[in-house]
Structure formats: structure tokens, C-alpha cells
N, C-alpha and C positions, 0 to 999 in steps of 0.2 A: 689776730692770726685766725684763719678758718680753712676748713678743707673743702675743696671743690669736688662734689661728687662725681662729676663726669670724668675728670682726669685723675683724681686721687692725690693731686699735688697740693701743698700748703700754700695758701696765698697770704702774703704779708702786706698789710695796708701801706706800710711805709716804703715799700720797695727794696727790701734787704738785698743788696747785691751779693751777699755771700750764699743765698739760697741756691742750692744744686738741684738738678732733676735729671733723670736718665734720658739719653738720646732715644728718639723714637727709632732710629735706624740701628745703631751699633750698641745701644744700651748702656754706654759708659756715661758716668755722670758728668754734667757740664754746667757752668754758670751762665744763665741766659743774659742777654744784653739788657740793660735797663730800658733801652728804646724799643724793645720787643718783649713785652712782659709775658706774651702767650708762646715764645719761642719753644719748639719741640725737638729740633735737630741741632746737633752740635756743629762746629765750624769745620770739621774734618771734610776734606774734598769727597771723599766716598759718600759721606752722609748727605752732603749737600747735592750730589748727584741723585741720591735715593729721594731726597725731598723734591727735586725737579721732576723725576720720574713719577712720583706719587700725584704731583699736581697736574702733569700732562695727562695721566690715566684718567683723573677725575674730570678734568677740563673735556677731554675727548668724549667722555660718557655723558656729560651735562650740557654741552654746547655744540648744536648741530653746525653752527656756522664755523666754529673752530675745526671741527671734524671735516667739514667739506674743504676749508682751506688748506689743512694739512694734507689731504688726499691730493689736492691740485699741485701742491709744492712737490711732493714725492713724485708724481707723474712728470712733472716738469724736469725735475732732476735726473730721472731715469731716461727721459727722452735726450738730455744733454750728455748723458754717460752710457751710451748704449753698450760699450765694450767693457764696463765695469767688472762683471762676473767673470768674463773670460780672462782679463788681466789678472784679476784676483787668483783664480785657479792656477795661471801660469806662475804666479809669484809664490803661491803656496802649494807646492806638489804633495806635501804630506796630506794636506786637506783633501785634494782632489782624489789621491789614491784611497783614502778612507772612504770616501763617498761612493766609490766604485765597487767596494767589496760588499758581497752579499751578507746579509744579516740572517743567520739560521736560527738563533736562539734569542730569548728575551733577554738573556744576560748579555749577549753579544750587542743587542740594541742599546742596552743601558750603558755598557761600557763605551760605545761610540758616542753616545750623547755626553758623556762625561768628559771626554777629550775635547 
């Protein structure tokens, strides 16, 4: 058994399945799968979405081709769905009403963002 300095986790040479570690998203302890010894996220759907977001953020920053492709895909979707935001505002009148109210104070701006 040895401690890996970068992560602070204990590494067992025999692959101890009872070893738990905190999830990088929610912080709850979980048992990593034996097939994925470096697993850092638990299996919770929210944490898996967080893992995907983290991967996409890193990929967008490090891979120009991926970034260009994502931009093209978003543009194509936007062209195929030109009325999306109009239909969204019609279906969500509370959202539309809030966006039309003037923000006079910083507290008001913060309160609007929290909604």
C-alpha cells in the first residue's frame, strides 16, 4: 500500500475492492469499479453529468478541431430551429416576464439570476 501524492488516495497493489474514495463531484464516498482503477466520479446521474461537463470543457480548450465541430453543430441546430426561443418564451411566460423587468439594484440582479 502506498499514497499517491497527486491524488492523496491510497493505492493497493492487489486491487482491494473495498477501498472507497470521495467523488470529485458530490464528495460522497464510493467504491471504484475494479475495471476503472483511476475512477474519480461515482455512478450518480448528476455526478456523471458533471464528469461529462468537465471532459467537454477540457476538450473544448485543448482540441481546436473539436471546438470548430461543436460550433458548426450548434449553428446547424440553430438554423434548423429558428423559432426555438420564441416558442420557449411563449411556453414559459414567467421567464419572459422576468426578463422584461428592469433591474435597478445589484440585489435585484442577483435575485433574478437565482431564479
